[in-house]
C-alpha positions as semicolon CSV with decimal commas, in nm:
position;residue;x (nm);y (nm);z (nm)
1;M;6,642;11,029;7,210
2;S;6,618;10,678;7,346
3;N;6,323;10,572;7,121
4;T;6,530;10,567;6,805
5;I;6,760;10,318;6,629
6;T;7,085;10,486;6,498
7;D;7,320;10,182;6,486
8;T;7,279;9,812;6,472
9;D;7,508;9,507;6,534
10;F;7,305;9,207;6,449
11;N;7,435;8,853;6,374
12;F;7,184;8,677;6,164
13;P;7,219;8,313;6,062
14;G;7,426;8,277;5,744
15;Q;7,550;8,642;5,774
16;K;7,847;8,712;5,550
17;N;7,903;9,088;5,589
18;V;7,736;9,428;5,678
19;Y;7,746;9,756;5,483
20;K;7,661;10,071;5,677
21;G;7,543;10,362;5,453
22;K;7,432;10,706;5,564
23;V;7,090;10,581;5,672
24;R;7,055;10,221;5,594
25;E;7,254;9,910;5,716
26;V;7,255;9,616;5,481
27;Y;7,321;9,259;5,602
28;T;7,419;8,998;5,346
29;L;7,311;8,648;5,425
30;N;7,427;8,341;5,239
31;D;7,557;8,542;4,943
32;D;7,207;8,594;4,803
33;V;6,976;8,758;5,060
34;L;6,994;9,114;5,183
35;V;6,837;9,238;5,498
36;M;6,815;9,611;5,485
37;V;6,753;9,811;5,816
38;A;6,630;10,161;5,785
39;T;6,773;10,348;6,088
40;D;6,655;10,675;6,228
41;R;6,972;10,852;6,119
42;L;6,929;11,182;5,954
43;S;7,156;11,280;5,670
44;A;7,182;11,628;5,502
45;F;7,452;11,774;5,287
46;D;7,606;11,427;5,297
47;V;7,665;11,456;5,664
48;V;7,495;11,225;5,927
49;M;7,346;11,433;6,206
50;P;7,450;11,343;6,566
51;K;7,093;11,243;6,681
52;G;6,832;11,017;6,538
53;I;6,473;11,121;6,445
54;P;6,197;10,906;6,609
55;F;6,011;10,689;6,355
56;K;6,208;10,823;6,052
57;G;6,328;10,471;5,960
58;Q;5,995;10,327;5,978
59;I;5,844;10,605;5,766
60;L;6,113;10,582;5,493
61;N;6,093;10,193;5,481
62;Q;5,717;10,184;5,468
63;I;5,685;10,458;5,197
64;A;5,957;10,282;4,990
65;T;5,786;9,940;5,017
66;K;5,445;10,087;4,921
67;M;5,593;10,266;4,624
68;M;5,779;9,954;4,509
69;A;5,443;9,765;4,519
70;E;5,286;10,041;4,312
71;T;5,556;10,038;4,052
72;A;5,641;9,659;4,024
73;D;5,430;9,619;3,710
74;I;5,656;9,856;3,520
75;V;6,008;9,809;3,678
76;P;6,117;9,494;3,856
77;N;6,266;9,544;4,206
78;W;6,482;9,373;4,460
79;L;6,220;9,338;4,744
80;T;6,077;9,005;4,869
81;A;5,948;9,082;5,219
82;T;5,912;9,353;5,497
83;P;5,926;9,144;5,830
84;D;5,952;9,452;6,045
85;P;5,843;9,817;6,004
86;N;6,212;9,921;5,970
87;V;6,328;9,620;5,765
88;A;6,321;9,520;5,397
89;V;6,435;9,177;5,270
90;G;6,534;9,107;4,910
91;K;6,759;8,973;4,645
92;M;7,130;9,046;4,658
93;C;7,224;9,273;4,363
94;E;7,542;9,431;4,232
95;P;7,464;9,802;4,256
96;F;7,544;10,033;3,963
97;K;7,772;10,307;4,080
98;V;7,546;10,587;3,979
99;E;7,234;10,739;4,108
100;M;6,974;10,815;3,843
101;V;6,856;11,168;3,939
102;I;6,558;11,284;3,740
103;R;6,410;11,638;3,759
104;G;6,075;11,765;3,643
105;Y;6,125;12,116;3,790
106;M;6,414;12,341;3,848
107;S;6,465;12,323;4,218
108;G;6,723;12,243;4,477
109;H;7,064;12,164;4,340
110;A;6,956;12,247;3,987
111;A;6,826;12,591;4,091
112;R;7,144;12,660;4,284
113;E;7,354;12,580;3,975
114;Y;7,116;12,792;3,752
115;K;7,151;13,087;3,985
116;A;7,524;13,060;3,964
117;G;7,491;13,120;3,586
118;K;7,521;12,756;3,472
119;R;7,295;12,644;3,187
120;M;7,437;12,289;3,163
121;L;7,379;12,028;3,432
122;C;7,538;11,680;3,387
123;G;7,567;11,745;3,016
124;V;7,203;11,856;2,987
125;S;7,100;12,202;2,883
126;M;6,863;12,411;3,095
127;P;6,668;12,679;2,905
128;D;6,729;13,039;2,957
129;G;6,463;13,259;3,126
130;M;6,356;13,012;3,388
131;Q;6,281;13,101;3,755
132;E;6,334;12,870;4,047
133;N;6,065;12,592;4,075
134;D;5,959;12,636;3,716
135;K;5,869;12,315;3,532
136;F;6,114;12,196;3,276
137;P;5,975;12,140;2,919
138;K;6,035;11,778;2,986
139;P;6,206;11,589;3,272
140;I;6,589;11,584;3,260
141;I;6,811;11,300;3,390
142;T;7,109;11,443;3,587
143;P;7,305;11,146;3,724
144;A;7,542;11,147;4,023
145;T;7,826;10,920;4,108
146;K;7,748;10,722;4,426
147;A;7,975;10,817;4,721
148;E;8,085;10,623;5,022
149;M;7,968;10,745;5,359
150;G;8,078;11,112;5,429
151;D;8,184;11,188;5,080
152;H;7,973;11,413;4,848
153;D;7,800;11,257;4,547
154;E;7,924;11,430;4,238
155;D;7,736;11,532;3,922
156;I;7,836;11,332;3,604
157;S;7,713;11,337;3,253
158;R;7,585;11,035;3,050
159;E;7,889;11,083;2,815
160;D;8,137;11,054;3,112
161;I;7,956;10,749;3,263
162;L;7,996;10,570;2,923
163;K;8,341;10,698;2,859
164;K;8,474;10,591;3,202
165;G;8,311;10,255;3,173
166;I;8,102;10,308;3,498
167;V;7,801;10,161;3,320
168;S;7,788;9,990;2,980
169;E;7,582;10,155;2,712
170;A;7,337;9,870;2,687
171;D;7,272;9,878;3,058
172;Y;7,254;10,267;3,074
173;V;6,981;10,257;2,815
174;V;6,778;10,040;3,041
175;L;6,849;10,259;3,340
176;E;6,728;10,568;3,152
177;K;6,414;10,388;3,037
178;Y;6,325;10,263;3,395
179;T;6,398;10,609;3,544
180;K;6,154;10,776;3,298
181;A;5,894;10,512;3,354
182;L;5,924;10,533;3,736
183;F;5,915;10,913;3,737
184;E;5,601;10,905;3,516
185;R;5,433;10,662;3,754
186;G;5,551;10,858;4,066
187;T;5,415;11,182;3,903
188;Q;5,071;11,011;3,864
189;I;5,070;10,868;4,225
190;A;5,164;11,210;4,357
191;A;4,897;11,393;4,155
192;K;4,631;11,166;4,314
193;R;4,747;11,294;4,657
194;G;4,736;11,653;4,553
195;L;5,115;11,663;4,522
196;I;5,381;11,742;4,251
197;L;5,676;11,505;4,227
198;V;5,952;11,766;4,163
199;D;6,267;11,556;4,138
200;T;6,386;11,218;4,275
201;K;6,665;10,966;4,251
202;Y;6,660;10,595;4,167
203;E;6,925;10,334;4,230
204;F;6,953;10,010;4,038
205;G;7,145;9,683;4,068
206;K;7,197;9,379;3,868
207;T;7,091;9,028;4,001
208;K;7,301;8,716;3,966
209;E;7,080;8,617;3,678
210;G;7,181;8,950;3,501
211;D;6,847;9,123;3,546
212;I;6,844;9,503;3,621
213;V;6,618;9,580;3,913
214;L;6,523;9,884;4,128
215;I;6,701;9,877;4,464
216;D;6,714;10,091;4,779
217;E;6,444;10,346;4,834
218;I;6,187;10,515;4,604
219;H;5,971;10,827;4,618
220;T;6,057;10,893;4,993
221;P;6,099;11,246;5,129
222;D;6,476;11,159;5,163
223;S;6,519;11,084;4,799
224;S;6,253;11,304;4,647
225;R;6,114;11,655;4,656
226;Y;5,743;11,716;4,648
227;F;5,539;12,034;4,620
228;Y;5,170;12,080;4,714
229;A;4,995;12,114;4,385
230;E;4,723;12,347;4,524
231;G;4,854;12,700;4,492
232;Y;5,154;12,605;4,286
233;E;5,077;12,829;3,991
234;E;4,980;13,127;4,211
235;R;5,307;13,104;4,403
236;Q;5,513;13,082;4,085
237;A;5,329;13,381;3,937
238;K;5,405;13,583;4,244
239;G;5,765;13,455;4,272
240;E;5,694;13,307;4,608
241;A;5,856;12,999;4,763
242;Q;5,670;12,671;4,703
243;K;5,503;12,475;4,976
244;Q;5,740;12,178;5,009
245;L;5,700;11,816;5,122
246;S;6,059;11,694;5,146
247;K;6,369;11,694;5,355
248;E;6,437;12,051;5,239
249;F;6,310;12,196;5,560
250;V;6,604;12,028;5,743
251;R;6,848;12,162;5,488
252;Q;6,711;12,519;5,523
253;W;6,724;12,500;5,903
254;L;7,099;12,390;5,877
255;I;7,166;12,666;5,628
256;S;7,006;12,924;5,862
257;N;7,243;12,794;6,133
258;N;7,547;12,831;5,909
259;F;7,589;12,471;5,807
260;Q;7,610;12,327;5,457
261;G;7,854;12,038;5,519
262;L;8,161;12,244;5,420
263;E;8,501;12,208;5,575
264;G;8,538;12,375;5,907
265;Q;8,165;12,405;5,970
266;T;8,005;12,250;6,271
267;V;7,668;12,080;6,291
268;P;7,435;12,299;6,496
269;E;7,282;12,153;6,810
270;M;6,950;11,988;6,767
271;S;6,734;12,034;7,073
272;D;6,482;11,762;7,182
273;E;6,204;12,003;7,080
274;Y;6,348;12,046;6,734
275;I;6,399;11,670;6,686
276;T;6,042;11,613;6,791
277;S;5,928;11,877;6,538
278;V;6,131;11,698;6,260
279;S;5,969;11,363;6,354
280;E;5,625;11,521;6,330
281;R;5,714;11,663;5,982
282;Y;5,808;11,316;5,867
283;I;5,486;11,167;5,985
284;E;5,306;11,455;5,797
285;L;5,522;11,358;5,493
286;Y;5,419;10,993;5,526
287;E;5,048;11,067;5,547
288;N;5,046;11,315;5,256
289;I;5,259;11,090;5,028
290;T;5,077;10,764;5,099
291;G;4,724;10,903;5,179
292;E;4,717;10,677;5,490
293;T;4,728;10,739;5,859
294;F;5,076;10,667;6,009
295;I;5,068;10,395;6,282
296;K;5,362;10,421;6,514
297;A;5,546;10,093;6,572
298;D;5,633;9,981;6,928
299;V;5,966;10,176;6,999
300;S;6,018;10,050;7,362
301;N;6,308;9,831;7,236
302;I;6,353;9,877;6,864
303;Q;6,671;9,668;6,834
304;Q;6,508;9,361;7,004
305;R;6,192;9,410;6,801
306;V;6,381;9,426;6,476
307;E;6,599;9,119;6,567
308;N;6,305;8,909;6,678
309;N;6,097;8,982;6,362
310;V;6,396;8,924;6,113
311;L;6,476;8,588;6,292
312;A;6,113;8,482;6,287
313;Y;6,102;8,562;5,909
314;L;6,428;8,381;5,842
315;S;6,318;8,072;6,047
316;K;6,041;8,023;5,792
């Protein structure tokens, strides 16, 4: 698909280095400014798919920036500007090497572990007698170690994080507090849209001044799982699958095509028709999560558009 951005090679004024993650590419300028480009790459099971999804980067970037604005009063974040639909600019931070995963419901990875007979996840106990997609008595934090591109993130307990010195206890207390506050706010925002925020992950960093701030994305369909609230109770009572609003539909398609990112497995071919359907699902996600109509950016030359907008912003 020619109307996607799957790789960048910019050279901005004062550029020091570039970090390329699974989906985002981060340019460091003058040691204190980060320019984060949300590409249209699609990652599932920690594997980047061979083709991009039209408008996906714009959707993720715009949801994340809206959600950061809606949570800035409770948790400080890294963001200072969004000069392009696919770009966020903010303060450089030293990222913590853990992802703070928080779960309000037993779904996804937690449900798979539960079905395998496990009742402990990242050192946190899960009650007996639960069925998939049931609500936990209270949200549980199940951290994961951050992986480099292509490697699987791994579950880790609070105890091991502290024991291994990955995060100091004083900092970890703040991460836990911020994670709970963000999840509570995210739950309230979702409820206004007729949605349930099932689980999500937050990433944090520390500024040069020593402040802990929220970084990366927040409450997007790539980092979060949503259910439609309407009909949730009835579906649970009948043991039916929940109506989801997340990237899970991509994972399920891959599973049905015998791919879960395991050694020896091959990514199935994604037809143009399938890619268009994924793009349409992401637009649906955007409109449901934000409550706003999605306005497609000009994609005739995304690379040039991004470069022009970032240069114009930096020149100010």
